[in-house]
PLY file of the C-alpha trace (Angstrom):
ply
format ascii 1.0
element vertex 623
property float x
property float y
property float z
element edge 622
property int vertex1
property int vertex2
end_header
88.08 20.12 -20.17
90.09 21.81 -22.89
92.09 24.91 -22.03
93.41 27.26 -24.68
96.61 29.20 -24.07
97.14 32.12 -26.54
100.25 34.23 -27.15
99.63 37.96 -27.53
102.22 39.52 -29.86
101.79 38.52 -33.53
99.10 36.02 -32.52
96.21 37.67 -30.72
97.63 40.83 -32.26
98.65 41.39 -35.85
101.75 43.20 -34.59
104.45 43.21 -31.91
103.38 45.58 -29.20
106.89 46.83 -28.38
107.37 47.75 -32.01
104.11 49.68 -31.98
105.20 51.41 -28.76
108.43 52.39 -30.60
106.31 53.94 -33.38
104.65 56.15 -30.76
107.56 57.29 -28.64
110.00 57.68 -31.55
107.57 59.59 -33.75
109.64 62.71 -34.28
113.15 61.34 -33.79
115.66 61.07 -36.63
116.87 57.66 -35.36
113.36 56.20 -35.48
113.88 53.81 -38.44
117.25 52.58 -37.11
115.91 51.92 -33.57
112.80 50.16 -34.84
115.00 47.87 -37.01
117.03 47.02 -33.96
113.87 46.23 -31.95
112.60 43.95 -34.69
115.90 42.12 -34.90
116.05 41.64 -31.15
112.43 40.43 -31.09
113.03 37.87 -33.81
116.21 36.53 -32.15
114.27 36.08 -28.90
111.39 34.34 -30.65
113.78 32.06 -32.56
115.52 31.14 -29.33
118.98 32.42 -30.47
118.95 35.11 -27.71
117.84 34.58 -24.14
114.49 36.12 -23.50
115.59 38.17 -20.55
118.40 39.70 -22.60
115.97 40.32 -25.47
113.62 42.15 -23.14
116.36 44.23 -21.50
117.80 45.31 -24.84
114.47 46.39 -26.21
113.55 48.31 -23.06
116.91 50.12 -23.15
116.10 51.44 -26.62
112.89 53.19 -25.51
111.95 55.87 -23.00
108.21 56.10 -22.41
105.52 57.28 -20.02
102.26 55.79 -18.72
100.43 58.04 -21.14
102.30 56.40 -24.02
100.93 53.09 -22.86
97.41 54.49 -22.99
98.04 55.60 -26.57
99.46 52.11 -27.36
96.23 50.44 -26.08
94.11 52.56 -28.44
96.44 51.64 -31.28
96.46 47.90 -30.48
92.66 47.69 -30.27
92.61 48.43 -34.05
95.15 45.71 -34.81
93.66 42.58 -33.27
94.06 39.56 -35.58
91.11 39.37 -37.93
90.26 35.75 -37.22
90.24 36.40 -33.47
87.96 39.44 -33.92
85.66 37.30 -36.10
85.29 34.77 -33.30
84.66 37.17 -30.45
81.52 35.25 -29.42
83.66 32.15 -28.83
85.83 34.05 -26.38
82.78 35.41 -24.53
81.24 31.92 -24.23
84.47 30.08 -23.24
86.26 32.74 -21.25
87.00 30.40 -18.32
88.91 28.07 -20.65
91.11 30.77 -22.27
94.40 32.19 -20.97
96.73 34.78 -22.46
100.34 33.89 -21.60
102.72 36.46 -22.93
106.20 37.79 -22.46
104.68 41.17 -23.12
103.12 43.42 -20.43
99.81 43.23 -18.56
99.71 47.03 -18.59
98.57 47.11 -22.22
97.39 43.46 -22.70
94.53 43.49 -20.14
92.69 46.50 -21.58
93.04 45.15 -25.12
91.66 41.66 -24.37
88.99 42.79 -21.86
86.30 43.34 -24.55
86.66 39.64 -25.45
85.58 38.67 -21.89
89.10 37.69 -20.81
89.58 38.70 -17.19
92.81 40.15 -15.83
93.50 37.01 -13.77
93.52 35.00 -17.03
96.29 37.23 -18.39
99.80 36.12 -17.37
102.41 38.64 -18.49
105.16 40.98 -17.28
104.46 44.28 -15.60
106.22 47.67 -15.87
107.62 49.61 -12.96
107.09 53.37 -12.79
108.56 56.43 -10.99
106.44 59.04 -9.26
105.99 61.08 -12.54
104.66 58.03 -14.40
107.80 57.26 -16.44
108.59 53.58 -16.95
111.80 52.62 -15.10
111.87 48.91 -15.92
109.92 45.75 -15.22
109.21 43.34 -12.36
112.22 41.05 -12.00
110.32 38.69 -9.71
108.04 37.59 -12.57
109.15 34.28 -14.20
108.01 35.63 -17.59
110.91 38.13 -17.50
113.30 35.24 -18.06
113.80 32.31 -20.42
111.54 29.30 -19.89
109.10 31.61 -18.09
106.02 30.47 -19.90
106.23 26.81 -18.83
106.72 27.94 -15.18
103.64 30.16 -15.03
101.52 27.62 -16.88
102.54 24.91 -14.42
101.57 27.23 -11.54
97.99 27.33 -12.89
97.57 23.55 -12.33
94.95 23.23 -15.04
93.19 19.89 -15.03
92.55 19.07 -18.64
94.00 19.13 -22.16
96.01 22.28 -22.81
96.29 23.60 -26.37
98.83 26.38 -27.09
98.54 28.87 -29.96
101.55 31.01 -30.77
104.17 32.06 -33.26
107.42 31.71 -31.31
109.65 29.09 -29.80
108.82 30.36 -26.30
105.22 29.24 -26.94
106.33 25.75 -27.96
108.40 25.46 -24.76
105.19 24.82 -22.82
104.72 21.63 -24.84
108.41 20.85 -24.79
108.33 20.94 -21.02
105.50 18.39 -20.93
102.97 20.79 -19.35
100.83 21.58 -22.45
99.66 18.88 -24.84
99.65 20.42 -28.35
101.22 23.43 -30.03
99.55 25.20 -32.94
101.96 27.40 -34.96
99.99 30.52 -35.84
100.84 32.02 -39.22
98.09 34.53 -39.88
100.44 37.43 -39.20
103.95 36.05 -39.63
105.60 33.23 -41.66
106.38 30.04 -39.89
109.65 30.53 -38.02
112.50 28.16 -38.90
112.82 27.07 -35.27
109.19 25.78 -35.36
109.26 23.99 -38.74
109.15 20.54 -37.12
107.61 21.42 -33.70
104.01 22.25 -34.56
101.22 19.73 -34.13
99.28 21.71 -36.73
100.16 24.66 -38.94
97.42 27.21 -38.16
96.91 30.07 -40.59
93.90 31.42 -38.63
91.92 30.96 -35.43
89.07 29.61 -37.61
91.45 26.77 -38.60
92.28 26.06 -34.94
88.56 25.87 -34.01
87.77 23.75 -37.10
90.47 21.19 -36.39
89.37 20.92 -32.75
85.70 20.83 -33.65
84.81 23.89 -31.59
82.11 26.51 -32.27
83.29 29.15 -34.75
82.15 32.11 -36.76
82.92 30.37 -40.14
81.65 26.99 -41.07
84.78 26.33 -43.07
88.17 28.07 -42.64
88.94 30.26 -45.67
92.55 29.15 -45.57
91.36 25.69 -46.58
89.68 27.01 -49.77
92.09 26.48 -52.65
91.84 28.71 -55.72
93.40 27.93 -59.07
93.69 30.79 -61.61
94.59 30.35 -65.25
97.75 32.08 -66.48
97.33 35.63 -67.83
94.49 36.59 -65.55
94.92 39.95 -63.71
97.30 39.73 -60.74
94.85 42.01 -58.91
92.36 39.10 -58.87
94.75 36.77 -57.09
95.58 39.47 -54.57
91.84 40.09 -53.96
91.27 36.39 -53.30
94.39 36.10 -51.06
93.13 39.05 -49.02
89.89 37.16 -48.43
92.03 34.40 -46.89
92.02 31.82 -49.68
95.03 29.83 -50.83
95.67 30.97 -54.39
97.79 29.43 -57.14
98.12 31.07 -60.55
99.33 28.98 -63.48
102.10 30.22 -65.71
100.04 29.43 -68.83
96.68 28.05 -70.02
94.62 25.61 -68.05
95.44 22.24 -69.60
94.09 18.76 -68.89
97.41 17.84 -67.26
97.37 20.94 -65.05
93.83 20.20 -63.94
94.48 16.50 -63.33
97.42 17.40 -61.02
95.29 19.71 -58.87
91.67 18.57 -59.19
91.54 16.88 -55.73
92.29 20.16 -53.90
90.81 23.01 -55.93
87.58 24.61 -54.62
87.48 27.63 -56.95
88.64 28.02 -60.49
89.27 31.18 -62.50
89.54 31.05 -66.33
89.52 33.14 -69.51
86.26 33.35 -71.55
87.66 31.13 -74.32
88.92 28.29 -72.09
87.43 24.89 -72.84
85.92 23.09 -69.88
86.04 19.30 -70.33
82.87 17.74 -68.80
85.06 14.98 -67.35
86.62 17.56 -65.07
83.36 17.89 -63.19
82.92 14.25 -62.35
84.42 12.01 -59.70
83.39 13.79 -56.49
85.39 16.98 -57.20
85.71 19.61 -54.46
85.13 22.30 -57.04
82.35 24.64 -55.96
82.48 27.54 -58.37
84.11 28.76 -61.59
84.72 32.39 -62.42
85.00 33.45 -66.05
86.92 36.73 -66.43
84.84 38.10 -69.24
81.56 37.28 -70.92
80.97 33.56 -70.40
77.85 32.90 -72.42
79.90 30.82 -74.86
81.43 28.52 -72.21
80.48 24.90 -73.08
79.18 22.30 -70.64
77.36 24.78 -68.37
74.60 22.23 -67.76
77.11 19.51 -66.89
78.72 21.77 -64.35
75.35 22.52 -62.78
74.49 18.84 -62.56
77.57 18.43 -60.44
76.75 21.37 -58.21
79.32 23.75 -59.64
78.22 27.37 -60.08
79.62 29.48 -62.92
79.94 33.28 -62.79
81.21 35.66 -65.40
81.85 39.36 -66.01
79.41 40.31 -68.83
79.73 44.08 -68.44
83.40 44.64 -67.64
84.79 44.41 -71.20
81.84 45.91 -73.12
83.08 49.48 -73.23
86.60 48.47 -74.33
85.23 46.29 -77.07
82.89 48.96 -78.33
85.70 51.53 -78.47
87.90 49.22 -80.55
85.01 48.42 -82.88
84.45 52.07 -83.45
88.10 52.58 -84.22
88.07 49.76 -86.74
84.98 51.23 -88.41
86.76 54.56 -88.87
89.88 52.82 -90.22
87.84 50.91 -92.77
85.64 53.83 -93.80
88.75 55.90 -94.49
90.12 53.06 -96.68
93.36 53.39 -94.76
94.86 50.32 -96.34
95.16 52.05 -99.70
97.85 54.43 -98.45
100.35 51.59 -98.61
99.32 49.79 -101.80
97.78 52.27 -104.27
99.37 55.12 -106.13
98.22 58.54 -104.95
96.27 59.36 -108.09
94.34 56.08 -107.87
93.42 56.37 -104.18
89.71 56.54 -103.42
88.84 59.05 -100.69
87.45 57.66 -97.47
84.17 58.76 -95.96
82.96 60.08 -92.62
80.99 58.23 -89.99
78.32 60.93 -89.82
75.19 60.03 -91.65
76.05 56.32 -92.11
73.82 53.52 -90.83
75.21 51.07 -88.34
73.40 47.78 -88.05
74.05 45.90 -84.76
73.23 42.22 -84.59
72.82 41.29 -80.94
71.79 44.21 -78.71
73.56 43.02 -75.52
76.18 44.79 -73.41
78.81 45.45 -76.10
76.18 46.10 -78.81
74.51 48.73 -76.60
77.83 50.40 -75.81
78.70 50.61 -79.50
75.23 51.98 -80.18
75.80 54.87 -77.74
79.25 55.73 -79.06
78.27 55.52 -82.75
75.17 57.70 -82.34
77.20 60.29 -80.43
79.36 60.59 -83.58
76.42 61.04 -85.92
75.63 57.52 -87.11
72.11 56.17 -87.52
71.78 53.01 -85.42
69.62 50.04 -86.18
69.64 46.77 -84.23
68.32 43.28 -84.46
67.94 40.91 -81.49
65.86 37.79 -80.75
64.12 39.91 -78.13
62.99 43.46 -78.66
65.09 45.19 -76.00
64.56 48.84 -75.03
66.48 51.16 -77.40
69.24 53.40 -76.05
69.17 56.92 -77.50
67.59 57.07 -80.98
68.46 53.51 -82.01
65.75 51.67 -83.89
64.74 48.04 -83.53
64.50 46.12 -86.80
62.27 43.07 -86.60
64.09 40.84 -89.07
67.73 40.27 -89.87
67.51 40.51 -93.76
66.08 44.01 -93.52
68.89 45.10 -91.18
71.53 43.70 -93.58
70.02 45.54 -96.61
69.79 48.91 -94.83
73.22 49.07 -93.11
76.44 50.67 -94.27
78.30 48.96 -91.40
77.27 45.70 -89.78
78.63 44.71 -86.36
78.07 41.25 -84.92
77.57 40.82 -81.12
75.94 37.37 -80.60
76.86 34.58 -78.20
78.05 31.12 -79.00
74.82 29.16 -78.72
74.60 26.45 -81.41
71.82 28.22 -83.37
74.20 31.11 -84.15
76.54 28.82 -86.07
77.11 30.48 -89.48
74.44 33.08 -88.80
76.33 35.19 -91.32
76.40 32.83 -94.31
76.51 33.30 -98.12
72.84 34.20 -98.22
73.20 36.81 -95.48
76.28 38.33 -97.19
74.42 38.60 -100.51
71.88 40.84 -98.82
74.56 43.31 -97.70
75.39 46.37 -99.84
78.55 46.19 -101.91
80.02 49.17 -100.01
79.17 47.64 -96.64
81.67 46.92 -93.90
81.40 43.91 -91.58
82.79 43.50 -88.01
82.79 40.50 -85.72
83.84 41.00 -82.09
81.75 38.24 -80.55
81.61 34.75 -81.98
84.12 33.19 -84.44
81.73 30.36 -85.35
78.90 32.73 -86.32
80.50 33.61 -89.71
80.94 31.39 -92.75
84.55 32.44 -93.43
84.70 30.84 -96.87
81.67 32.88 -97.98
83.11 36.00 -96.34
86.50 35.60 -98.09
84.82 35.15 -101.53
82.70 38.27 -101.05
85.67 40.37 -100.06
87.85 39.01 -102.90
85.20 39.82 -105.53
84.24 43.21 -104.20
80.75 42.12 -103.05
81.81 43.45 -99.63
84.06 46.49 -99.00
85.96 45.48 -95.86
85.93 43.53 -92.62
87.36 43.60 -89.11
87.50 40.23 -87.38
88.58 40.16 -83.73
87.43 36.52 -83.29
87.92 33.39 -85.37
86.82 29.79 -84.81
88.66 28.25 -81.83
89.37 25.00 -83.76
88.99 25.80 -87.50
88.55 22.88 -89.84
90.70 22.75 -93.01
88.26 24.68 -95.24
88.01 27.38 -92.55
91.79 27.50 -92.20
92.13 28.11 -95.94
89.60 30.95 -95.72
91.53 32.46 -92.82
94.72 32.51 -94.91
92.83 34.18 -97.78
91.44 36.78 -95.38
94.87 37.51 -93.93
96.15 38.30 -97.44
93.43 40.89 -98.12
94.44 44.49 -97.32
90.88 45.54 -96.56
90.57 42.94 -93.75
91.71 43.56 -90.19
92.31 40.44 -88.13
93.14 40.87 -84.44
93.68 38.23 -81.70
90.71 39.07 -79.44
92.02 42.46 -78.50
88.57 44.09 -78.33
87.97 43.72 -74.58
91.60 43.54 -73.60
92.36 46.89 -71.93
93.82 47.75 -68.56
90.51 49.17 -67.37
88.56 46.07 -68.50
91.00 43.75 -66.74
90.84 45.76 -63.56
87.00 45.75 -63.63
86.99 41.96 -64.12
89.68 41.51 -61.43
87.26 42.96 -58.89
83.88 41.84 -60.28
84.52 38.13 -60.68
86.22 37.53 -57.28
83.42 39.48 -55.57
80.79 37.23 -57.14
82.63 34.09 -56.04
83.24 35.39 -52.51
79.56 36.32 -52.17
78.61 32.85 -53.23
80.96 31.22 -50.77
80.09 33.56 -47.87
76.31 33.90 -48.33
75.17 31.39 -50.95
74.03 34.17 -53.28
73.91 33.05 -56.95
72.88 36.37 -58.51
74.59 36.60 -61.94
75.31 32.88 -62.18
75.34 31.45 -65.72
74.06 27.98 -64.80
72.44 28.17 -61.35
69.02 29.48 -60.38
69.61 33.08 -59.40
68.95 34.03 -55.79
69.96 37.32 -54.13
70.00 36.37 -50.43
69.68 38.51 -47.31
72.59 38.79 -44.89
72.68 35.95 -42.39
72.00 37.02 -38.77
72.04 34.70 -35.70
71.25 31.63 -37.77
72.85 28.84 -39.77
72.20 28.63 -43.52
71.66 25.22 -45.08
72.45 25.17 -48.84
70.98 22.20 -50.64
71.73 21.69 -54.33
69.68 18.86 -55.85
68.34 17.51 -59.13
65.17 19.27 -60.20
62.75 16.67 -59.02
59.27 17.15 -57.45
59.04 16.93 -53.67
62.68 17.69 -52.67
61.74 20.78 -50.64
59.05 18.78 -48.85
61.63 16.15 -47.91
63.97 18.90 -46.58
61.22 20.27 -44.44
60.25 16.76 -43.20
63.83 16.26 -42.00
63.78 19.63 -40.22
60.40 18.94 -38.68
61.52 15.47 -37.47
64.40 17.10 -35.64
62.10 19.84 -34.28
64.16 22.62 -35.99
62.61 26.07 -36.40
62.92 27.58 -39.89
63.81 31.25 -39.84
63.75 31.75 -43.62
63.54 29.62 -46.74
64.17 30.17 -50.42
63.92 27.89 -53.45
64.51 28.41 -57.09
64.95 25.94 -59.96
66.08 25.72 -63.54
65.81 22.82 -66.02
68.70 20.94 -64.38
68.79 21.68 -60.68
67.01 23.03 -57.66
68.69 25.47 -55.31
67.23 25.49 -51.81
68.27 27.84 -49.00
67.06 27.32 -45.45
68.01 29.47 -42.45
67.60 27.75 -39.08
68.30 28.27 -35.40
71.92 27.70 -34.34
71.10 24.82 -31.98
70.54 21.51 -33.70
71.78 17.99 -33.76
74.58 17.20 -36.24
72.51 14.21 -37.33
70.19 16.59 -39.17
73.04 17.46 -41.55
73.60 13.77 -42.29
69.90 13.30 -42.93
69.80 16.27 -45.32
72.83 15.02 -47.25
71.10 11.61 -47.49
68.04 12.89 -49.31
67.78 11.15 -52.67
68.89 13.24 -55.67
71.09 15.53 -53.51
74.06 16.88 -55.53
75.86 19.02 -52.93
75.14 20.25 -49.46
76.90 22.75 -47.24
76.30 24.83 -44.07
77.07 28.48 -43.59
77.43 30.29 -40.28
0 1
1 2
2 3
3 4
4 5
5 6
6 7
7 8
8 9
9 10
10 11
11 12
12 13
13 14
14 15
15 16
16 17
17 18
18 19
19 20
20 21
21 22
22 23
23 24
24 25
25 26
26 27
27 28
28 29
29 30
30 31
31 32
32 33
33 34
34 35
35 36
36 37
37 38
38 39
39 40
40 41
41 42
42 43
43 44
44 45
45 46
46 47
47 48
48 49
49 50
50 51
51 52
52 53
53 54
54 55
55 56
56 57
57 58
58 59
59 60
60 61
61 62
62 63
63 64
64 65
65 66
66 67
67 68
68 69
69 70
70 71
71 72
72 73
73 74
74 75
75 76
76 77
77 78
78 79
79 80
80 81
81 82
82 83
83 84
84 85
85 86
86 87
87 88
88 89
89 90
90 91
91 92
92 93
93 94
94 95
95 96
96 97
97 98
98 99
99 100
100 101
101 102
102 103
103 104
104 105
105 106
106 107
107 108
108 109
109 110
110 111
111 112
112 113
113 114
114 115
115 116
116 117
117 118
118 119
119 120
120 121
121 122
122 123
123 124
124 125
125 126
126 127
127 128
128 129
129 130
130 131
131 132
132 133
133 134
134 135
135 136
136 137
137 138
138 139
139 140
140 141
141 142
142 143
143 144
144 145
145 146
146 147
147 148
148 149
149 150
150 151
151 152
152 153
153 154
154 155
155 156
156 157
157 158
158 159
159 160
160 161
161 162
162 163
163 164
164 165
165 166
166 167
167 168
168 169
169 170
170 171
171 172
172 173
173 174
174 175
175 176
176 177
177 178
178 179
179 180
180 181
181 182
182 183
183 184
184 185
185 186
186 187
187 188
188 189
189 190
190 191
191 192
192 193
193 194
194 195
195 196
196 197
197 198
198 199
199 200
200 201
201 202
202 203
203 204
204 205
205 206
206 207
207 208
208 209
209 210
210 211
211 212
212 213
213 214
214 215
215 216
216 217
217 218
218 219
219 220
220 221
221 222
222 223
223 224
224 225
225 226
226 227
227 228
228 229
229 230
230 231
231 232
232 233
233 234
234 235
235 236
236 237
237 238
238 239
239 240
240 241
241 242
242 243
243 244
244 245
245 246
246 247
247 248
248 249
249 250
250 251
251 252
252 253
253 254
254 255
255 256
256 257
257 258
258 259
259 260
260 261
261 262
262 263
263 264
264 265
265 266
266 267
267 268
268 269
269 270
270 271
271 272
272 273
273 274
274 275
275 276
276 277
277 278
278 279
279 280
280 281
281 282
282 283
283 284
284 285
285 286
286 287
287 288
288 289
289 290
290 291
291 292
292 293
293 294
294 295
295 296
296 297
297 298
298 299
299 300
300 301
301 302
302 303
303 304
304 305
305 306
306 307
307 308
308 309
309 310
310 311
311 312
312 313
313 314
314 315
315 316
316 317
317 318
318 319
319 320
320 321
321 322
322 323
323 324
324 325
325 326
326 327
327 328
328 329
329 330
330 331
331 332
332 333
333 334
334 335
335 336
336 337
337 338
338 339
339 340
340 341
341 342
342 343
343 344
344 345
345 346
346 347
347 348
348 349
349 350
350 351
351 352
352 353
353 354
354 355
355 356
356 357
357 358
358 359
359 360
360 361
361 362
362 363
363 364
364 365
365 366
366 367
367 368
368 369
369 370
370 371
371 372
372 373
373 374
374 375
375 376
376 377
377 378
378 379
379 380
380 381
381 382
382 383
383 384
384 385
385 386
386 387
387 388
388 389
389 390
390 391
391 392
392 393
393 394
394 395
395 396
396 397
397 398
398 399
399 400
400 401
401 402
402 403
403 404
404 405
405 406
406 407
407 408
408 409
409 410
410 411
411 412
412 413
413 414
414 415
415 416
416 417
417 418
418 419
419 420
420 421
421 422
422 423
423 424
424 425
425 426
426 427
427 428
428 429
429 430
430 431
431 432
432 433
433 434
434 435
435 436
436 437
437 438
438 439
439 440
440 441
441 442
442 443
443 444
444 445
445 446
446 447
447 448
448 449
449 450
450 451
451 452
452 453
453 454
454 455
455 456
456 457
457 458
458 459
459 460
460 461
461 462
462 463
463 464
464 465
465 466
466 467
467 468
468 469
469 470
470 471
471 472
472 473
473 474
474 475
475 476
476 477
477 478
478 479
479 480
480 481
481 482
482 483
483 484
484 485
485 486
486 487
487 488
488 489
489 490
490 491
491 492
492 493
493 494
494 495
495 496
496 497
497 498
498 499
499 500
500 501
501 502
502 503
503 504
504 505
505 506
506 507
507 508
508 509
509 510
510 511
511 512
512 513
513 514
514 515
515 516
516 517
517 518
518 519
519 520
520 521
521 522
522 523
523 524
524 525
525 526
526 527
527 528
528 529
529 530
530 531
531 532
532 533
533 534
534 535
535 536
536 537
537 538
538 539
539 540
540 541
541 542
542 543
543 544
544 545
545 546
546 547
547 548
548 549
549 550
550 551
551 552
552 553
553 554
554 555
555 556
556 557
557 558
558 559
559 560
560 561
561 562
562 563
563 564
564 565
565 566
566 567
567 568
568 569
569 570
570 571
571 572
572 573
573 574
574 575
575 576
576 577
577 578
578 579
579 580
580 581
581 582
582 583
583 584
584 585
585 586
586 587
587 588
588 589
589 590
590 591
591 592
592 593
593 594
594 595
595 596
596 597
597 598
598 599
599 600
600 601
601 602
602 603
603 604
604 605
605 606
606 607
607 608
608 609
609 610
610 611
611 612
612 613
613 614
614 615
615 616
616 617
617 618
618 619
619 620
620 621
621 622
């Protein structure tokens, strides 16, 4: 039989109980901060083994004066600060209560009521006890208890005479002493709440950032199928720091690069990374997805419709998520500002004599033609109409108009009717040079052109010629081809020299608010996918919004889109006599995404059989 011995302070609890008691009894005292610092220092010295435990306990007790009622208040406080991973696995404690002991140098007076809801009986709690006077004031502690002195934990553990393997979980040297004395078998250094102490750096059998990790390593039942601390996240440089903090809070191991995601950076980390966060313009090499990568999902911090190799990622079981709405408002505001700047002919104030300057014009009454009525196009439509512009839009699909905007069925008509033309199309191949010489000839000579979406959608050579010859009045280009060929590079240099052209380095969606929205939106999508299997909003996976999992295990089967796969899954489950509680399947042209919720009790062989189904890409279990 396996027995589990758990420390209380900073292990079962997120905090040190004596420090929390100090917070209570010193609440209104001027010396509070100073005394609490002393208590922390004494605690650390005791845990590191540089101060005898008995002396550590005596010194801390001498700094505090407290009553039985203060201990009751402490219990209420501690119940709210139980370590998250222990709280998450409360069922494990209930089911294995006879195998679990709390051995602490703290005090049973507050430990017993805190651990009782986990099914841990008082006789499985070995700790010190306070002594009281007749009025209920604490006068000291029981000096007959071995736990009041150094090496106390090995002594009380030996007295239990447990017949089986003993595993110790703790954060201090006094916990390791049970293994050092030859009584316990393995020590797991617990780091969910504190950093690994120097005195334990070479003592631990396994560094344990959570109780989930402990259960996983020892193949015991647990609330999570896979410890979050084992999920490695790689974020490209320049992404919001709030995103990395959000993912760390979830429990993931996060690394953020100093710069762009390069082939060398990926090659150095590809064997460990489970989740990847990138900018919208980052190139994803299809070779990165091959070779049995651990990568499960990619988050694009912006609109990701132009990301190449989406199908290749899907074929390797990698889900992509983006943030299509987070930057739309910011982009629309900048587009509107550029329109005003161009309509006012602002460039002339620096290059034309006052008498020769042509007055600018107002927005009101002008016609705005929007090509691509997606998120940013719609936002620009709302803002422009509010300032008095007439809005027309063209899209491959006739989407519902916002406000008084009017759908135009064909692009040439939109180009002829518009005073200002704003491009908002994605990077699909058919949009290559959508705005070419023929399209530009259809525009009015006084027209203005804006591109905030796709650098490859404009024939830059034709655009430069039209602006040079006065066939077009002005342009604002926030995007250019990612890898311009020589002819395009020449055109870019010509455009840069023209005063009526504004070229900006993809600033449209780059605002503090947009970054903050993306920093929350993208991690939430990824976390939901990892925790529940939901693919709502995915760019390359069949989209499923899944119900919350209750009292079941969820089998996630990603496979090639072949006929009969679901039938094979059900044949495996039927062969093992497993009851299906819920089942969902959705496919796209590349893959099938099957979700099956089943009873918790099943043979592990069923998982092997499901993984062995032909055309399986990836398989995982959630619980």
